[in-house]
C-alpha positions in Angstrom: 45.9 21.8 -6.2 47.0 21.0 -3.1 44.9 18.7 -0.6 44.0 21.1 1.8 43.0 23.6 -1.0 41.0 21.3 -3.0 39.2 20.5 0.5 38.5 24.0 1.0 37.1 24.5 -2.5 34.9 21.6 -2.2 33.5 22.6 1.3 32.4 26.0 -0.5 30.9 24.1 -3.2 28.8 22.1 -0.6 28.0 25.3 1.6 26.8 26.9 -1.6 24.5 24.0 -2.2 23.3 23.8 1.2 22.5 27.5 1.2 20.6 27.0 -2.0 18.5 24.1 -0.7 17.7 25.9 2.3 16.7 28.9 0.3 14.6 26.5 -1.6 12.9 25.2 1.6 11.9 28.6 2.9 10.3 29.4 -0.5 8.2 26.3 -0.7 7.1 26.9 2.9 5.8 30.2 1.9 3.4 28.4 -0.4 2.0 25.6 1.9 -1.1 26.7 4.0 -2.7 24.3 6.7 -6.4 24.4 5.5 -7.4 24.1 9.3 -5.5 27.4 10.1 -6.1 29.6 7.1 -7.8 33.0 7.8 -10.9 34.4 6.3 -9.3 36.4 3.7 -7.5 33.4 2.4 -10.8 31.2 2.5 -12.4 34.0 0.3 -9.7 33.8 -2.1 -9.8 30.2 -2.4 -13.6 30.2 -2.8 -13.1 32.6 -5.7 -10.7 30.2 -7.3 -13.2 27.4 -7.0 -15.8 29.6 -8.8 -13.2 30.5 -11.4 -12.5 26.8 -12.2 -16.1 26.1 -12.4 -16.1 24.2 -9.2 -13.2 21.8 -9.8 -10.6 21.1 -6.9 -7.4 19.0 -7.4 -6.5 16.8 -4.6 -3.2 14.6 -4.1 -3.4 11.9 -1.6 0.2 10.8 -0.5 1.6 11.5 -3.6 5.3 11.1 -2.4 4.5 8.0 -0.5 7.2 5.8 -1.8 10.0 8.2 -1.3 9.6 8.3 2.3 11.8 6.1 4.7 10.5 2.3 5.1 8.0 2.7 2.2 8.6 0.2 -0.7 6.2 -1.3 -3.5 5.7 -4.4 -1.9 4.5 -3.2 1.2 1.6 -2.0 -0.7 0.5 -5.5 -1.7 -1.1 -6.2 1.8 -4.7 -6.0 1.4 -4.8 -5.8 -2.4 -6.5 -8.4 -4.8 -4.9 -7.9 -8.1 -3.9 -9.6 -11.1 -0.3 -10.9 -11.3 2.1 -8.1 -11.8 -0.2 -5.1 -11.6 2.0 -3.0 -9.1 4.9 -3.8 -11.3 3.2 -2.8 -14.6 1.8 0.4 -13.2 4.8 1.9 -11.6 5.1 4.4 -14.3 2.2 6.0 -12.7 4.3 6.9 -9.5 6.4 9.3 -11.5 3.3 10.5 -13.3 1.6 11.6 -9.9 4.6 13.4 -8.8 4.8 15.1 -12.2 1.4 16.2 -12.4 1.6 17.9 -9.1 5.0 19.5 -9.7 3.6 20.8 -13.2 0.5 22.3 -11.4 2.7 24.1 -8.8 4.9 25.6 -11.4 1.9 27.5 -12.7 0.4 30.7 -11.1 -2.4 30.0 -9.0 -4.8 32.3 -10.6 -4.5 29.7 -13.6 -5.2 26.5 -11.8 -8.0 25.2 -9.5 -7.3 24.9 -5.7 -4.4 22.3 -5.0 -5.2 20.1 -1.8 -2.5 17.9 -0.7 -3.5 15.1 1.9 -0.5 14.1 3.9 0.5 12.3 7.3 1.7 14.8 9.6 5.0 12.5 10.4 6.2 13.0 6.8 5.3 16.8 6.3 9.2 17.7 6.6 10.1 15.4 4.0 7.3 16.5 1.6 8.6 20.1 1.9 12.3 18.6 1.5 11.0 17.0 -1.8 9.2 19.9 -3.1 12.3 22.1 -2.6 14.5 19.5 -4.3 12.0 19.2 -7.2 10.7 22.5 -7.6 12.1 25.1 -5.2 12.0 28.9 -5.8 10.1 28.0 -9.1 6.6 27.1 -7.1 4.3 29.8 -8.1 1.2 27.8 -7.0 -0.2 27.4 -3.7 -0.8 24.0 -1.5 -3.7 23.6 0.8 -2.4 20.9 3.5 -4.8 18.6 4.9 -3.1 16.3 7.6 -4.3 12.6 7.7 -3.9 10.2 10.2 -0.9 8.0 10.4 -0.8 5.0 8.0 -4.0 6.0 6.2 -5.9 8.7 4.4 -8.5 9.4 7.1 -9.1 13.0 8.3 -11.6 12.0 10.8 -9.7 11.5 14.0 -7.6 14.6 13.3 -8.1 17.1 16.3 -8.5 19.9 13.6 -11.1 18.0 11.7 -14.0 20.0 12.8 -12.4 23.3 11.2 -11.5 21.1 8.1 -15.0 19.9 7.8 -16.4 23.5 8.1 -13.9 24.9 5.6 -14.8 22.1 3.1 -18.4 22.7 3.7 -17.9 26.3 3.0 -15.6 25.8 -0.2 -18.1 25.7 -3.0 -16.6 22.6 -4.7 -18.5 21.0 -7.2 -16.0 18.0 -8.0 -12.9 16.8 -6.4 -10.5 15.5 -8.7 -8.3 12.7 -6.9 -4.8 11.7 -7.8 -2.0 9.9 -5.5 -2.0 6.6 -3.8 -2.6 3.9 -2.9 -6.1 2.9 -4.2 -7.1 -1.0 -4.4 -10.3 -2.3 -6.0 -12.1 -5.7 -5.2 -14.6 -6.7 -8.0 -17.8 -8.5 -7.3 -20.8 -9.0 -9.2 -22.7 -6.2 -7.4 -20.1 -3.5 -7.0 -16.5 -2.2 -6.6 -15.0 -2.4 -3.5 -12.5 0.3 -2.8 -9.8 0.4 -0.1 -6.3 2.0 0.9 -5.6 5.7 1.6 -7.2 7.1 -1.6 -10.3 5.4 -0.6 -10.1 6.9 2.7 -9.9 10.7 1.4 -12.7 9.8 -1.1 -15.1 8.6 1.9 -14.4 12.1 3.7 -14.6 14.3 0.5 -17.9 12.9 -1.0 -19.9 14.6 1.7 -18.9 17.9 0.3 -18.9 17.1 -3.6 -18.8 14.4 -6.3 -15.4 12.6 -6.8 -13.6 12.4 -10.0 -10.8 9.8 -10.2 -8.0 11.0 -12.2 -6.1 8.6 -14.4 -3.2 9.0 -11.8 -4.3 6.8 -8.7 -1.9 4.0 -8.2 -2.0 1.0 -8.9 -5.9 1.1 -9.7 -7.5 4.2 -11.3 -10.6 5.2 -13.2 -10.5 3.1 -16.2 -10.6 0.0 -13.7 -13.3 1.5 -12.0 -15.4 2.1 -15.4 -14.3 -1.5 -16.5 -16.1 -3.1 -13.7 -19.1 -0.6 -13.3 -18.1 1.3 -10.4 -19.6 4.7 -9.3 -17.2 5.7 -6.5 -19.8 8.4 -4.9 -22.3 5.8 -4.2 -20.9 2.5 -3.9 -19.3 0.9 -0.7 -15.9 1.6 0.2 -13.6 -0.6 2.3 -12.6 0.4 5.7 -8.9 -0.8 5.1 
């Protein structure tokens, strides 16, 4: 095959791949809803799903954090008190968080609790790109997107927060099961001190329903919490 002809074939292949990715992005976008902007009909549907799941709601906080530009595991060490090597020894949970979310999104929405994703606005486009790459047109479930502040998991200063607060108050949730990153824990004799983005989401959501930590928060999780006598709905949380 001549060089010019070879280049032409290669360009056609690239064009086809680009077209496929663009189609996947569009399919993913159809399944993502900003929680602050959903209409009354969608809210009614969500509440029915919460009832069918006996009040359970799945929440993922910054699940793709380390895949975004300028995000590295060593940057998560700031503000942590941890035993030597804990970040490295628990890196398997980073892939586990993604896999858990992708598995949920492959299933039909009628077969799962509602899925909420807390994400910084600046990374929304990258989040959609990752979902398009990982699941694309096979995404059958829906995501309720909640915008968090830049650099943390707080919803509080979001200009849409009053509407988000109203929606969560009306959702009928009985438990939020939380996965994602990062979650730090500092242990004292009296309580467990929680910090980082997952703790910020916990501070916000515990007003509406009890919190359940999944086994997929990074690097600390529910086993660390139970081992040290923590009780997330009641104990003090860090403002970090």
